[in-house]
LOGUSE-914681 format. One record per residue (C-alpha): y negated, z, x; residue in three letters. Coordinates in steps of 0.05 Angstrom, whole numbers, plus 32768, in hexadecimal, padded with zeros to 4 digits. Example, Ala and Ser with C-alpha at 12.3 -4.5 7.8 and 13.67 -1.06 7.14 Angstrom:
REM LOGUSE-914681
805A809C80F6Ala;8015808F8111Ser;
This chain:
REM LOGUSE-914681
800080007FFFMet;7FC07FED8019Thr;7F7E7FF97FFCGly;7F528017802ESer;7F4B80188077Pro;7F508063806FAsp;7F8A806C8053Thr;7FB1805F8097Gly;7F9A80AA80B2Arg;7F8480D08073Val;7FBF80F48058Gln;7FA2811F801EThr;7F6681428016Trp;7F46816A7FE1Arg;7EF3817C7FD7Pro;7ED481AF7FF6Gly;7EA181E47FDFArg;7E6181B87FCBPro;7E1F81D07FEBVal;7DF181F37FACPro;7DB381CB7FCFAla;7DD4818B7FC7Val;7DEC81947F85Gln;7DA981A57F6AAla;7D8A816D7F87Ala;7DC981377F6FLeu;7DB681597F29Ala;7D6C814B7F2EAla;7D7981077F3FGly;7D4E80D07F5CGly;7D6780DD7FA3Leu;7D59808F7FB3Asp;7D1280A07FB2Arg;7D0F80E77FD1Leu;7CDC80F18008Asp;7CF880F38053Arg;7CEA81398056Glu;7D158151801CGln;7D50811E802BLeu;7D5A812D8074Glu;7D7281778064Pro;7DA4815C802FLeu;7DC2812C8066Ile;7DC6816A809EArg;7DEB81948066Ala;7E1D815A8051Leu;7E25814B809DIle;7E3A819B80ACSer;7E6681928075Glu;7E9881618086Val;7E9B817780D0Leu;7ED781A480F0Pro;7EC381EB80F0Pro;7EC681F0813FSer;7E9581B18143Gln;7E6481D1810DVal;7E3081F7813FAla;7E3081BE816EAla;7E2D818A8134Gly;7DE981A28119Arg;7DC5817F8149Gly;7DF081448148Leu;7DEA813E80FEGly;7D9681438102Ala;7D92810F8133Arg;7DC680DD810AGly;7D9F80EA80C6Ala;7D5C80DE80ECArg;7D7F809E8110Arg;7D91808280CAVal;7D51809280A8Leu;7D2B807880DBAsp;7D53803080D3Trp;7D4780358089Leu;7CFC803E8091Glu;7CF67FFE80B7Gln;7D157FD48082Gln;7CF67FB98045Asp;7CF27FDC8003Gly;7CCF80177FDEVal;7D1280427FD8Thr;7D4A804C8002Trp;7D7A80287FDBArg;7D4B7FE57FE6Gln;7D4A7FF7802FArg;7D907FFA8033Trp;7D9D7FBB800DAsp;7D6B7F94803DAla;7D817FB2807EGly;7DC97FA68072Gly;7DCA7F5E8051Gly;7DF77F518013Pro;7E347F708033Asn;7E187FA1805DGly;7E217F7B8099Ser;7DE97F8D80BBGly;7DF67FD880BATrp;7E367FCB80D4Asn;7E1C7F9D810CAla;7DE87FD8811BTrp;7E1D8010811DLeu;7E467FEB8149Gln;7E137FE8817AAla;7E1080318182Met;7E3C806381ADSer;7E7680878197Gly;7E5F80CD8184Thr;7E1C80AE816CThr;7E3B807B8140Arg;7E6480B08120Asn;7E2C80DB810FVal;7E0980A280F2Ser;7E3F808F80C7Arg;7E4380D280AFMet;7DF880D880A0Ala;7E02808C8077Ile;7E3F80B28054Asp;7E1080ED8041Ala;7DE280B9801DLeu;7E19809A7FF5Ile;7E2380DD7FDBVal;7DDE80EC7FCCLeu;7DDA80AB7FA9Gln;7DA180907FD7Ala;7DC480547FE2Ile;7DF5802D7FC5Arg;7E2380017FF2Pro;7E4E7FCF7FD9Thr;7E9C7FD17FD5Ser;7EA77F9B8009Arg;7E727FC7803CTrp;7EA28002802DMet;7EDC7FE08039Leu;7EC77FC78081Ser;7ED3800980A2Met;7EF98051809ESer;7ECA807A8072Arg;7EFF80B5806BAla;7EC880F08061Arg;7EAA80C3802CLeu;7EDC80D27FFCTrp;7EE2811B8004Ser;7E9581267FFCLeu;7E9180F97FC2Trp;7EC1811B7F93Thr;7EAA815D7FAAThr;7E67814A7F8BTyr;7E77811A7F5BHis;7EA8811C7F1CAsp;7ECC81537F43Ala;7EED81697EFFAsp;7F0781287EF4Leu;7F1C811D7F36Phe;7F3F81587F34Asp;7F5E81487EFCArg;7F7781047F11Ile;7F8E811F7F55Arg;7FC2814C7F2EAsn;7FD8811B7F06Leu;7FE780F27F45Leu;800A812F7F67Glu;8038813A7F2EAla;803F80EC7F22Gly;804F80CD7F64Thr;806C80ED7FA7Pro;804580B77FCEAla;800880DB7FEDIle;7FF380988009Arg;7FF0807B7FBFVal;7FC980BD7FAAArg;7F9880B57FE1Val;7F8880657FD3Val;7F8680717F86Thr;7F4A80A97F94Leu;7F2A80797FC2Ile;7F27803D7F99Glu;7F0F806E7F5BLeu;7EDA80867F88Ser;7EC380427FA7Arg;7EBB80267F5EMet;7E9580627F4CSer;7E6680587F8DIle;7E5B80097F88Ser;7E51800B7F39Ser;7E2080457F39Gly;7E4A80647EFFArg;7E73809F7EF7Ser;7EBB80A17EEDLeu;7EB980A77E9BAla;7E85806D7EA0Glu;7EB380397EC4Leu;7EC77FFE7E9DArg;7EFF7FC77EA3Ala;7EC47F9F7EC7Ala;7EC67FD17EFFAsp;7F0C7FC57F0BPhe;7F117F807F08Leu;7ECD7F7B7F39Ala;7EF27FA87F69Glu;7F317F807F62Arg;7F0D7F497F7EGlu;7EED7F6B7FB8Val;7F377F7F7FCCLeu;7F507F3C7FC9Ile;7F1F7F237FF9Glu;7F267F568028Ala;7F737F468023Gly;7F887F888007Met;7FB77F9E7FD1Arg;7F9B7FDA7FBDGly;7FAF800C7F84Ala;7F897FEF7F47Met;7FC07FF37F16Tyr;7FD5803D7F2AVal;7F82804E7F28Ala;7F8480347EE2Trp;7FBD80547ECDThr;7FAA809F7EDFTyr;7F6680917ECAAla;7F7C80857E8AArg;7FAF80BD7E90Arg;7F7180EA7EA3Ala;7F4D80D47E61Gly;7F1E80A27E7ALeu;7F1C804F7E6ALeu;7F1280627E1EAla;7F16801B7DF4Gly;7F357FFA7E2DGlu;7F7D7FDD7E2APro;7FB6800A7E3BPhe;7FC67FE37E80Glu;7F9F7FC57EB0Leu;7FC37F837EAAGly;7FAF7F767E64Glu;7F6A7F6C7E88Val;7F817F447EC3Leu;7FBC7F187EAAArg;7FB37ED87E8AVal;7FB17EDB7E44Arg;7FBC7EAF7E0EGln;7F8D7E6E7E0EArg;7F6D7E537DD2Thr;7F747E0D7DBCPro;7F3B7DF87DE2Ala;7F4C7E187E21Gln;7F927DFA7E20Leu;7F737DB17E17Val;7F437DC47E56Ala;7F817DDC7E7FHis;7FA27D9C7E72His;7F6A7D767E89Gly;7F567D447E4AVal;7F207D147E60Glu;7F007CF27E23Asn;7ED67D257DFEPro;7EE77D0F7DBCAla;7F307D0C7DC9Val;7F2D7D4E7DE1Ala;7F127D667D9FAla;7F3D7D507D79Met;7F787D6F7DA1Phe;7F577DAE7D95Val;7F577DA07D4DAsp;7F9C7D907D45Tyr;7FAE7DCE7D72Leu;7F8B7DFC7D4BThr;7FA37DDA7D04Glu;7FE97DE87D1FArg;7FDC7E2D7D3EGln;7FDE7E477CF5Thr;80267E447CEFSer;80417E497D38Cys;80477E7F7D68Asp;801F7E757DABTyr;80587E667DDBSer;80667E2E7DA8Thr;80177E187DA9Ile;801E7E197DF1Ala;805D7DF67DF5Gly;80407DBB7DC0Leu;80057DB97DEEAla;80277DA97E2FArg;80577D727E0CMet;80177D557DE6Leu;7FDE7D5C7E1DLeu;80007D587E5CLys;80407D2E7E4FLeu;80217CFE7E1APhe;7FD77CF57E1DTrp;7FDB7D087E6BGly;80037CCE7E7AAsp;7FDB7CA37E44Leu;7F9B7CAD7E66Gln;7FBE7CA47EB1Arg;7FD77C5D7E9DHis;7FA37C4A7E6DTyr;7F5B7C667E86Pro;7F2D7C6B7E58Gly;7F577C6A7E16Lys;7F357C8B7DE5Ala;7F607C8C7DA3Asp;7FA97C977D8FLeu;7FB17C4B7D81Ala;7FF87C3A7DA9Leu;80277C007DA5Thr;80747C097D9CVal;80727BE87DE1Ser;804E7C1A7DFDGlu;80687C507DDBAla;80AE7C3B7DFAThr;808E7C337E45Gln;80797C807E37Trp;80B67C977E25Arg;80DB7C797E5DGln;80A57C907E92Arg;80B77CDF7E7EIle;80F77CD67E72Ala;80FD7CEC7EBFThr;80E47D277EE1Leu;80C07D247F1CPro;80FF7D397F3BAsn;81267CFB7F25Gly;814A7D267EF3Lys;814D7D0F7EA5Pro;811F7D347E7DArg;81537D5C7E56Arg;81197D6F7E17Asp;81027D237E12Leu;81147D217DC6Gly;80E77D5E7DB9His;80AF7D437DDDVal;80BA7CF87DBBVal;80C07D217D79Ser;807B7D447D87Ala;80577D107D95Ala;806D7CED7D54Arg;805D7D2D7D28Ala;801B7D247D46Leu;800E7CDC7D26Tyr;802E7CF07CE5Leu;80047D347CE0Asp;7FC77D0E7CE5Ile;7FD47CE07CB5Ala;7FE67D0F7C85Ser;7FAF7D397C94Trp;7F827CFF7C8EAla;7F8F7CFA7C42His;7F6F7D477C38Asp;7F347D3F7C6FAsp;7F257CF57C77Pro;7EE47D047C9AAla;7F0F7D2D7CD1Arg;7F4D7D027CDATrp;7F467CC87CC2Ala;7F1F7CA97CFEPro;7F5D7CC17D27Trp;7F997CA37CFDAla;7FBF7C6B7D17Arg;80067C4F7D04Pro;803E7C7D7D27Cys;805E7C507D5FPro;809B7C7F7D64Phe;80D77C707D38Asn;80F07CAC7D0DGly;81387C997D13Arg;813A7C8B7D5BGlu;81127CCD7D69Thr;81457CF47D3CSer;817D7CD57D5BArg;81637CEA7DA4Met;815B7D337D8DGln;819E7D327D71Arg;81BE7D137DAFGln;81967D527DDAAsn;81AD7D7F7DA9Thr;81F87D677DAAGln;81F37D677DF8Arg;81D67DAE7DFCGln;82047DCA7DC8Thr;82457DAB7DF5Ala;82277DC57E34Ala;821E7E077E1DMet;825B7E0F7DFEAla;82847DF17E3BAla;82597E287E64Arg;82717E5E7E35Thr;82B87E527E34Arg;82B37E517E86Ser;82887E907E82Leu;82B87EB77E58Thr;82EE7EB47E87Met;82C67ED37EBBVal;829D7F067E98Val;82D87F3C7E9DPro;82C87F317EF0Gln;82857F3A7EE1Leu;82807F777EBBVal;82B47F987EE6Ser;82887F8A7F25Ser;824D7FA37F09Ile;82727FE37EEDAla;828F7FF27F3BGlu;82527FE47F55Thr;822B80177F2FLeu;8265804C7F39Arg;825B80417F86Ile;821180477F80Ala;820F80817F5AGlu;824480A27F88Lys;821C80957FC6Arg;81DC80B37FA7Leu;820180F07F92Arg;822480F97FD4Ala;81DC80F87FFAAla;81B281157FC5Thr;819E815A7FE0Gly;81B2814E8030Ile;81778158805FPro;8161811D8086Ala;8182810B80C5Gly;81BC812E80AFGlu;81FE811180A4Glu;822981138069Phe;827780F7805ALeu;828280C6802ELeu;82C680A88024Asp;82D980C38063Gly;82A580A58085Gln;826180C180A9Ala;822380AF8089Trp;81DD80CC809FArg;81A480D08072Val;816980AA8097Ala;812D80D480B1Pro;80EA80D0808DAsn;80C1809D80BAThr;808A80958085His;804780A680B2Thr;8014809F8077Gly;803780DE8054Gly;806580D78022Tyr;8092810D7FFEThr;80D180E57FF5Arg;80FC80E37FBEThr;811D80A87FC7Gln;815F80B07FEFVal;81668085802DPhe;81A38088805AVal;81C780658098Leu;820680488084Ser;823F804E80B7Pro;8231800E80D1Asp;81EC801A80DCGly;81C27FF780A6Arg;818F801F8080Gln;819980218035Leu;816A803B7FF7Asp;81A180597FD6Leu;8168806A7F9CThr;8159802A7F94Ala;819F800D7F94Glu;81B7803B7F60Glu;817880297F32Asp;81897FDC7F3AAla;81D37FEE7F2FAla;81C380117EF0Phe;81977FE37ED2Trp;81C27FA97EDAThr;81F97FCD7EB7Trp;81CC7FE27E7DAla;81AD7F9A7E76Ala;81F87F7A7E76Val;82107FB17E48Glu;81DC7FAA7E14Val;81D87F5D7E1ALeu;82277F527E0DArg;82317F8A7DDCHis;81F77F767DAFSer;81EB7F247DB4Gly;81A07F357DB1Ile;81727F0B7DDBArg;81517F247E1DIle;810C7F297DFEGlu;812B7F567DC7Glu;81517F817DF4Met;810E7F8E7E1BLeu;80ED7F9D7DE2Glu;81207FD27DCBLeu;80FD80147DC6Thr;8115805F7DBBHis;810180567D76Leu;812C801C7D6BSer;816E80447D62Ile;817B805D7D21Arg;81B080787CFDAla;81D280797CB8Phe;820980AC7CA0Arg;8241808A7C7BLys;826280A87C3FPro;829C80CA7C68Asp;826080EF7C90Gly;826380C47CCFGln;822080B67CF1Val;821C806B7D08Val;81E080537D35Pro;81B880157D27Leu;81957FEE7D52Ile;81527FCD7D39Gln;81397F8F7D56Ile;80F47F797D4CAla;80E07F337D3EPro;80E17F0B7D6ESer;80EE7EBF7D70Lys;80FE7EB57D25Thr;80C77EEE7D11Asn;81057F107CF1Met;81177F5C7CF2Glu;81637F6A7CF0Arg;81877FA87CF9Val;81D07FAD7D23Leu;82077FE07D1FPro;82117FF67D6CAla;82547FF77D83Ser;826F802C7DAEPro;826780097DEEGln;821980007DD5Leu;821280417DBDThr;822E80577E08His;81FF80297E2BAla;81C1803F7E06Leu;81D4808E7E05Ser;81D180857E58Arg;8192805C7E53Ile;816D80917E2BVal;818980C97E54Ala;817380AB7E94Arg;812D80A07E75Gln;812D80E57E63Leu;814481037E9FAla;811680DC7ECAHis;80D280FA7EB3Gln;80B481317EC3Gln;80A3814C7E7AAla;80C381217E45Ala;808781237DFFPro;80A781447DC8Val;8099813C7D7FAsp;80BC814A7D3EAsp;80F2811F7D52Arg;810781367D90Gly;80F581227DD7Pro;80DF80DD7DE3Met;80D580A77E1CLeu;809580A07E3APro;8063806D7E18Leu;805D80287E41Val;80377FE77E2ASer;80647FA97E34Arg;804D7F607E3EArg;806C7F2C7E16Asp;80807EF17E43Glu;80787EBD7E0ETyr;803C7ED97DE5Glu;80177EF17E1FLeu;80017F2A7DFCThr;800F7F7C7E05Tyr;802A7FAC7DD5Ser;80117FE97DC5Thr;802C80277DF4Pro;807D80327DDALeu;80B3805A7DEDPro;80D5801C7E10Phe;812180207E23Leu;811C7FF37E53Phe;80E280127E87Gln;80E080227ECBArg;80B680577EF2Arg;809B803B7F36Leu;808F80667F73Gly;8048806B7F60Ser;805980927F21Gly;804680537EF4Arg;807880397EC1Arg;80857FF27EB1Thr;80B27FD07E7EVal;80E57FA37EA0Met;80D47F567EA1Ser;810E7F227E89Gly;81007F0A7ED9Ala;81167F4C7EEAPhe;81527F4A7EBDVal;81697F027ED6Arg;81617F127F22Asn;81917F507F12Arg;81C67F237EF0Leu;81C07EEA7F2CAsp;81C57F227F63Lys;82037F407F36Ala;82267EF97F2EAla;82237EF37F79Val;823F7F3E7F88Ala;82777F2D7F58Ala;82867EEC7F7BGly;828B7EC57F3BLeu;82A27E7E7F47Arg;82AA7E3F7F1AAsp;82F17E187F1AThr;82D07DE77F4FAsp;82B87E1C7F77Gly;82747E217F66Ala;824E7E607F5FPro;82457E747F18Ile;82087E9D7EFAArg;81F37EBE7EC1Phe;81B77EBB7E95Thr;81A97EF27E5CPro;81AF7EC37E2CHis;82017EB17E40Asp;82097EF47E26Phe;81F17EE17DE1Arg;821E7EA97DE0Arg;82587ED17DF5Leu;82507F0A7DC4Phe;82487ED77D82Leu;82847EA97D9BThr;82AF7EEC7DA7Asp;829D7F037D61Ala;82A87EC47D3DVal;82E77EBB7D5DThr;83037EFD7D55Asn;82F87EF37D07Gly;82B07F017CF8Leu;82947ED67CC2Pro;82677EA47CDCIle;822B7EB77CAEHis;82337F007CC4Ile;822B7EEC7D03Ala;81EE7EBD7CF9Ala;81D07F037CD7Gln;81E37F267D16Leu;81C27EF17D42Ala;81827EE87D1AGly;818A7E9D7D0DHis;81697E857CD3Asp;81967E4A7CD8Asp;81E07E517CD3Ile;81EA7E0A7CF6Asn;81C67E317D32Thr;82017E627D38Thr;82347E2C7D32Arg;820D7E127D70Gly;82177E547D98Tyr;825F7E617D87Val;828C7E3E7DBBAla;82CA7E3C7D92Thr;83047E0D7D92Tyr;830D7DDD7D54Pro;831D7DFD7D1DThr;83327DC97CF3Glu;83777DBA7D2AVal;83887E077D1APhe;837E7E017CCAAla;83A67DC27CD2Ala;83DC7DE37CF8Tyr;83DB7E217CC2Asp;83E37DF37C8CSer;84217DD47CB2Tyr;843E7E1E7CB4Leu;842D7E2B7C6EAla;84587DE77C56Arg;848E7DFB7C82Arg;84907E457C61Arg;84967E227C20Ala;84CC7DFF7C31Gln;84FA7E377C43Arg;85357E4B7C12Pro;85167E787BD1Ala;854A7EAD7BDFAsp;85377EC07C26Glu;84F87EE17BFBTyr;85047F207BD7Arg;84DE7F5E7BC1Ser;84D87F9D7BEFThr;85057FD57BE2Thr;84EA80207BD7Pro;850A802E7C18Glu;84E37FF77C44Glu;84A8800B7C24Leu;84B380547C3AGln;84CA803D7C76Glu;8485801A7C7APhe;845E80587C6CAla;847F807F7C9FGlu;847580537CD2His;842F80667CD9Phe;844080AF7CDEGly;846B809E7D18Arg;843480797D3CArg;841280C17D53Arg;842280CC7D92Val;840B81067DC7Glu;83CC80E37DE6Leu;83B380C37DA0Gly;83CE80897D75Asn;83F980517D7ECys;83E280117D62Ala;841F7FE77D68Arg;842F7FBA7D23Pro;845F7FD47CEFTyr;84A27FBE7CFAGly;84A37FBF7D49Thr;84BA7FF77D77Gly;849D80167DB5Cys;84A97FDA7DE6Ser;848E80057E27His;84C5803C7E16Glu;849380717E09His;846B80617E4DAla;842A80647E22Cys;83F8805C7E57Ile;840D80187E66Arg;840B80057E13Cys;83CB7FE07DFEAsp;83DC7FFA7DBATyr;83CC803C7DCDLeu;838C80597DB7His;837C809B7DDAVal;835980D27DB7Ser;831980E97DD9Ala;832F81327DDBAsp;836D811A7E08Gln;8338810C7E3EAla;834D81477E64Gly;839A81327E61Arg;839180EA7E76Leu;837281107EBFAsp;83BC81377EBEAla;83DF80FB7EBDIle;83B380DA7EF1Glu;83BE81137F23Gln;8407810C7F11Asp;841380C77F20Leu;83EA80D07F61His;841781017F7FLys;845780D17F68Arg;843080967F89Val;842D80C87FCBAsp;847380D67FC3Arg;848D808C7FB7Ala;8464807B7FFAGln;848280B38020Gln;84CB809F8006Gln;84B38054800EGln;84CD80457FC3Trp;849C80047FC3Phe;84BA7FEE7F82Gly;84A880327F5FAsp;8469802E7F82Leu;84537FF17F65Asp;846980067F25Gln;843D80407F2CLeu;83FF801B7F47Arg;84047FF37EFEVal;840680327ED4Thr;83C9804C7EFBLeu;83A980127EE9Glu;83B280137E9EHis;83A180637E9ELeu;835F804A7EBDLys;834F80217E82Ala;836580567E54Lys;832F80847E76Lys;830180527E6CGlu;830D80457E24Gln;8304808D7E1BVal;82C580927E44Ala;82AE80617E0FLeu;82C080867DCESer;828580AE7DADPro;827180EB7DCAGly;82A380E47E0ASer;826B80DF7E3DAsp;824381247E27Gly;820780F97E0DLeu;81FB81177DC5Pro;81EF80DF7D93Ile;81B0810D7D7FAsp;819580F47DC5Leu;818E80AF7DB0Leu;817780BB7D67Leu;812B80C17D57Thr;813480D07D0FAla;817080F97CE4Pro;81AA80C87CD0Pro;819D80A57C8AMet;81D580B97C4DThr;81EE80787C2EIle;820B80867BEBPro;824F80727BDEThr;825380277BBEGly;820880157BC8Gln;81E47FEF7BFAPro;81C280197C35Gly;8178801B7C42Val;816580197C8CAla;811780167CA2Val;81077FE27CD5Ala;80CF7FE17CFFSer;809F7FA77D06Arg;808E7F7A7D45Arg;80787FAB7D75Gly;807D7FEA7D53Ser;80BA7FFC7D64Gly;80BA80307D2BGly;80C980317CE5Cys;809D80007CB4Ala;80C67FE07C84Gly;81097FE17C64Pro;81407FB57C7AAla;817E7FB77C49Val;81BF7FBF7C65Leu;82027FA67C44Asn;82447FCF7C3EHis;82547FC07C8AHis;820A7FD27CA0Gly;81F67F937CB3Val;81AE7F767C98Ala;
């Protein structure tokens, strides 16, 4: 972090005791017009304040000489006030003062700089931020926070100490707030967004990063910046462009054509979201009109022959890199819609649109054919990809879970070990790395030296491993879009109570792509992942805010990557705490980057040896394919996915041709119909009794056996190996005992060289591991109460009546409107 030349040597500082005479003078004000005889004693008093105790006596004479030298120089400059003389002598950026100071010897230069600092604190002069960044001013910041806004600076300092362990970050934040206050002439309470923007420009010009985001965050926490956005990013980042700005951005040369496109986009804006309008502007202004004005200079209307339209379509069919344009059908369709819309609007408003109405040069049938072919190619490619990814999902999930297990194990082993000390992990010697930060850092991260000498940040590794696991689990068990996952808040987790008393978690999905809000029932695996996320967030904050619904996650504002807007502060689930103490919601790029690294770590390869990578949307296709393949009606799958059109869901589902299977089933039915009638008879009472008793005989020591009726135990009661065994959660301890016994038998088999038994025992251990994972995902088995997830008491659903669950509006994350559930709990 670089934000001032002082941060390399300033560790931490607190204001001293103010001099009463200086306080009184500041309260009176007007020090930039004060007589020299009254100003000079105040300068000497402030210089004495910053001198070390051993140098105070000797420094009085030096301070007096420094004050006289600076005031003598100022009196030689043009101006009436000290501030005017300072500006005249130093130039726009104070370069004249730097040259004057550099010409002095070391001691003389130091006391002269102290005198200048005293004049700044007295507000007799007002230097620019550029000048203050040009050399170290360590004493200035301590003096400034002593005499100006001392209570506010103390409040921010305390918040920084509680929020970030990095002393350097604390110092840079206080320095930047002080520098903004000095250069603007405003108190901390009067600072606005424009002051932060101006200071950031100065830092960029000086090649420094600074801590503007941190300064904004802690100023907000201290109660400042009232009426300003929650995040500095809302001020700094690109916001939504107006239609006029979109047209200007794409460089439409003819003013009349530009005005027409502005009106057209404005009309379309009423029925589209911003991302759609921005995409439409790219297709019409860059790809359509931008190409036309390059090939037909001076073109001022939409008149286009069929031949010219065909040539345009051929030109844009290929990307600059030589690859075919996959969205060609959409671009041509957008151009055709432009002509048709103008022709239609010309009937309602001929004065505005009739001058631009021209025959459409694009054939509707041809355009539809292009779009249909593009959709078919895309659907086929996605179906092939989904089938390919289905084969490697278990490998990816297993690798991610193992990476998380190892990262957690390493972090647990190293936590609490003093710096420089060794510790054993899996029989190998690891060492906690010494703290090499010279800028002051209360380390909360765990750095270690591995047995092969590499330095690892175990805290960062565990954090990355956890969020990779959490993102994959939520995506693959819910089928939601990436933006919907990142918009999940603590308030999105609801519940209803079944007639039998069972509480079932529900996930409220805020409107995103289709502006449809929906409620999803959470599976045990999804509930488990959400429980761990909530527990982690609550454990990683100093003091969880509590209201009538219980402990809540910190409030954070999220930037919508598509709409370029910021949400109101909400308790988002997928938020991370940075080293500076700031919290930010993860971006889609962060999740995609973690998925790429997870795929590489898992060593995923396609059948041709090419590396496989996953995108967040792949899990949506995999979820829907798995659900429909396993019997979920496709119209229910469409509701779960939030699709308006069931055909969209069909495009997501990569199933094999159902008509082939239907024909085969009909063939089997005809064969059965031809069987002799005497082979069919009524069931006897004895057979019915045997069928009923079958379910009682499926109860075993560890739980229930789910083998089909009429089948015996195929594993000779080796239940651990049996896929039909459903282990009860209260038998988790019994599984641990069985595992210990199996390990003893493995050790004995190794000693006696019973290799046949050894192989079978290892197979049994693998099955045991799977059973333990099954138990771990059952509700309540992880020690995390379901109440931790919920932000409201469960809603009781009357028997035989549809349930009513409240759902949140987009961006609210809370309860705002009813969403009716059917008896399956599906909206």
